[in-house]
N, C-alpha and C positions, 0 to 999 in steps of 0.2 A: 504494500499499499504506500501511496505517495501523499504527503500532506504539503499543501501550498499555503504560505502565509504572506499576506500583504499588511504592511504596518504604515499608517499615516496619521497626521494630526490635522485638525481643522480649528478655525477660530471658535471660541466658546459659543458665540451667538449662532453658529451654524450646526452645532452638535446635535440638538434635538431634532432638527429638520432632517439631518442626515440619518439619524437613527430611525425616524419614521419612514424614510425612503427605503431603508433596508427591510423594515418590517413589512412593507407593502410591495417588495420587490416582485418582479414579473415571473421569477422562477424558471426562467428559460434554461438555466444550467441544469436544473433538476433532471431533465430528459436526456442529457448527454450520456452516451455510453461510458460506463466506468465511473460516473459521478456517484459518490457515496455519501455526501453530506456537506453542509456549510454551517458554520457558526460565525456570528458577528459579535465581537466583544468590544465594549467601550470602557476605557480606563476612567478613573476617578480623579486624576490629577488636575492641576490648574489649567493645563492646555489638554482639551479632550483628544485622546489617542484612540484610534480604532484598530482592531486586528480582524482581518477577514481570514478565516481558516477553512479551506476546502480539502476534502479527502477524496482521493481518486484510487481506482483499482491498480493503476500502473502509470508510468510516465508517458506512455503513448496516448492514453486517454486524456491526460492533462494537456499535452501538446496539441492534440486534435481540437480541444475546446479553445485554447489560447489563439488558434488560427481561425476560429469560427466567426461568422457574422453575429451570432448571439453574444459572444465576448465583446466584439466591438460595440454593439448596441448597449450592453450593460455598462460599459465604461465611458459612454459618451458624455455624461454629465461632467466628468473631469474632476470631481472631489479627490480622487486618488493621485493626482498629478504629484510626482516626487515621492511616491510610496516606495518603501523598501519592499522587495519581493524575494522570497527565498523558498526553496523546496527541500523537503526532508523525506528520507525513506524511514518507514516505521520498521524498527528491528525487534520490538518487543512490546507487548501490551499487558 
């Protein structure tokens, strides 16, 4: 299993609107082959930090999604510009 993590901050005044957008997300990613789940986490520090954690069956499934039109549409709003992105292989649970 592969876990992909995006980490980014937004101005405090935008944090609740962004959280609401994630709660109402279109769920396009949910139907992609190999997609196993998504969590959106919001930190409680002075500058709101978000973590998007997606789980994938394998690296090929993640790569296919990253090249998809659904990925482009999901990120068109641009809140995640400058996000840190990393992938991890799950080696134990």
